[in-house]
C-alpha positions in Angstrom: -17.5 -34.3 10.6 -15.8 -32.3 7.8 -15.4 -29.2 10.0 -14.0 -31.3 12.8 -11.5 -33.0 10.3 -10.5 -29.6 8.9 -9.8 -28.4 12.5 -7.7 -31.4 13.2 -5.7 -31.0 10.0 -5.2 -27.3 10.8 -4.0 -28.1 14.3 -1.5 -30.7 13.0 -0.2 -28.2 10.5 0.3 -25.6 13.2 2.3 -28.1 15.2 4.5 -29.3 12.3 4.7 -25.8 10.6 3.9 -23.3 13.3 3.1 -19.8 12.1 5.5 -17.2 13.5 5.5 -13.5 14.0 7.2 -11.5 11.2 8.3 -9.0 13.9 10.0 -11.1 16.6 9.8 -14.7 15.2 7.7 -15.8 18.2 5.1 -18.5 17.6 1.7 -16.9 16.9 -1.2 -17.8 19.1 -4.6 -18.8 17.9 -6.3 -15.7 16.3 -3.1 -13.8 15.6 -2.0 -13.2 12.0 1.3 -11.9 10.6 2.2 -10.2 14.0 2.0 -11.2 17.6 -0.1 -9.0 19.9 3.1 -7.4 21.4 4.6 -6.5 18.0 1.3 -5.2 16.7 1.0 -2.8 19.6 4.5 -1.6 19.2 4.1 -0.6 15.5 4.9 3.1 14.9 1.4 4.3 13.8 1.5 7.8 12.4 -2.0 8.7 13.7 -2.3 10.9 10.6 -5.8 11.4 9.3 -7.6 12.9 6.2 -8.8 16.0 8.1 -5.7 17.7 9.6 -2.6 18.7 7.7 0.3 16.3 8.2 3.9 15.7 7.0 2.8 13.6 4.1 0.6 16.4 2.7 3.6 18.7 2.9 5.7 16.4 0.7 3.5 17.3 -2.3 2.9 21.0 -1.7 3.7 23.0 -4.8 4.2 19.8 -6.8 0.9 18.2 -7.7 -2.7 19.0 -6.8 -3.5 16.2 -4.3 -6.6 16.6 -2.2 -5.2 14.9 0.9 -2.3 12.5 1.7 -1.6 10.3 4.6 0.4 7.1 5.7 -0.4 4.4 8.1 3.1 3.8 9.7 6.5 5.4 10.1 9.3 3.7 8.3 12.8 3.8 9.8 16.1 2.3 8.7 15.9 -0.3 11.4 12.8 -1.8 12.9 9.8 -4.0 12.4 8.2 -2.0 9.6 11.3 -2.3 7.4 11.4 -6.0 8.1 7.7 -6.4 7.2 8.0 -4.5 4.0 11.1 -6.5 3.0 9.1 -9.8 3.5 6.2 -8.3 1.6 8.3 -7.2 -1.4 11.0 -9.8 -1.7 10.0 -12.9 0.2 6.6 -13.7 -1.4 4.6 -12.8 1.8 1.8 -11.0 0.0 -0.5 -11.7 3.0 1.3 -8.9 4.9 -0.3 -6.5 2.4 -3.7 -7.9 3.0 -3.2 -7.7 6.8 -2.3 -4.0 6.6 -5.1 -3.4 4.0 -7.7 -4.7 6.4 -6.4 -2.8 9.4 -5.9 0.5 7.6 -9.1 0.1 5.5 -11.2 -0.3 8.7 -9.8 3.1 9.8 -10.1 4.8 6.4 -13.8 3.9 5.9 -14.5 6.3 8.9 -12.9 9.2 7.1 -15.6 11.5 5.8 -13.4 12.9 3.0 -12.9 9.4 1.6 -16.5 8.3 1.6 -16.9 9.5 -2.0 -13.8 7.6 -3.3 -15.0 5.6 -6.2 -11.8 3.8 -7.2 -8.6 2.6 -5.5 -5.4 2.4 -7.6 -2.1 0.8 -6.6 1.1 2.2 -7.9 1.9 -0.4 -10.7 5.1 -2.5 -11.2 6.7 -3.0 -14.5 5.6 -6.3 -16.0 9.1 -7.8 -15.8 9.4 -6.9 -12.1 6.0 -8.2 -11.3 6.7 -11.5 -13.1 9.8 -11.9 -11.1 8.1 -11.2 -7.7 4.9 -13.0 -8.9 2.7 -10.1 -7.6 2.6 -6.3 -7.0 3.3 -5.8 -3.3 0.7 -2.9 -3.2 -2.1 -4.8 -4.9 -3.6 -6.8 -2.1 -3.2 -3.9 0.3 -5.2 -1.7 -2.2 -7.8 -4.4 -2.9 -8.6 -4.8 0.8 -8.9 -1.0 1.3 -11.2 -0.8 -1.8 -13.5 -3.4 -0.2 -13.7 -1.4 3.0 -14.4 1.8 1.1 -16.9 0.0 -1.2 -15.0 1.4 -4.2 -13.7 -0.1 -7.4 -10.3 -1.7 -7.4 -8.5 -0.8 -10.6 -4.9 -2.3 -10.7 -4.7 -1.8 -14.5 -5.8 1.9 -14.6 -2.2 2.9 -14.6 0.6 0.9 -16.3 4.3 1.1 -15.8 6.1 1.3 -19.1 9.6 2.0 -17.8 11.5 -0.5 -15.8 13.4 1.7 -13.4 16.1 0.5 -11.0 15.6 0.7 -7.3 15.0 4.2 -6.0 16.3 3.5 -2.5 19.7 5.2 -2.7 18.7 8.1 -5.0 18.2 11.7 -3.9 15.0 13.6 -4.7 16.2 15.0 -8.0 17.5 11.7 -9.3 14.4 9.9 -8.3 12.2 12.3 -10.2 14.4 12.2 -13.3 14.3 8.4 -13.4 10.5 8.1 -12.7 8.8 11.1 -14.4 7.9 9.3 -17.7 7.6 5.8 -16.3 3.7 5.6 -16.2 0.7 5.8 -18.5 -3.0 6.1 -17.9 -5.1 3.6 -19.7 -8.0 5.2 -21.7 -8.6 8.3 -19.5 -11.8 9.4 -21.2 -13.7 6.1 -20.8 -13.6 6.3 -17.0 -16.2 8.1 -15.0 -14.2 8.3 -11.8 -14.3 11.4 -9.7 -12.2 10.6 -6.7 -9.1 8.3 -6.9 -7.3 7.0 -3.9 -3.7 6.3 -5.0 -1.8 3.8 -2.9 1.9 3.0 -2.5 3.9 0.9 -0.1 6.5 3.5 1.1 6.6 7.3 0.5 10.1 8.7 0.7 10.5 11.8 -1.6 7.1 11.3 -3.2 8.5 11.1 -6.7 6.7 7.9 -7.7 3.4 9.0 -6.4 3.8 12.4 -8.1 4.5 10.7 -11.4 1.4 8.5 -11.1 -0.8 11.4 -9.9 0.2 13.5 -12.9 -1.1 10.8 -15.2 -4.3 10.5 -13.1 -5.0 14.2 -13.6 -5.8 13.4 -17.2 -9.2 12.0 -16.0 -11.6 15.0 -16.5 -12.5 16.6 -13.2 -10.9 14.0 -11.0 -9.8 14.5 -7.4 -6.8 12.5 -6.1 -6.0 11.4 -2.5 -2.9 9.5 -1.5 -2.1 6.9 1.1 0.6 4.4 1.8 1.6 1.7 4.2 4.5 3.7 5.5 6.3 7.1 5.1 10.0 7.6 5.8 10.2 9.4 9.2 
């Protein structure tokens, strides 16, 4: 009886407060989450993997020793990916991060080079910014990927000590100058991690990821791989 009642209540909620697609605002059908089937199939997947060289790898060449880098989607100035990330970061729609984490995580667990990842680390927010948003937009994405990889999820391994302004309109040099001393590694010698997967929401110039990776290299003998929800095309 309780299951039947729960179904009735859920159906009533869907009628009164219908769930809509974050891509086109159409009403979602039963079984659809975050995006309708049409918008989901139209997402600009990169098809990058952790075997072949790709454009995300080349961002970090000559800058930081990263084992492999990749991104799930292409980010453009106009389009559904930009809208989704806006909702994720500023409109308290954290479930979008979980949606992408489950989808991308199901693909990453098939990557042989990631099967020895023992910890997944999201790029941290400054405490003031996280308090304002109520969550780190990368955390749920990273947590779901960690579950798929059967790895530890360590949102506090890195801390952000410098509350930088938005990096959106800055060039490569300005981004690096503002972010290079923004992070710290918590107790590097007490961690026995050997392969870290560092995750961000969007990779543009790579300055934020590079600054985080430099701190992670303080872990003795560690390898670092990088992934993100999106990369600027």
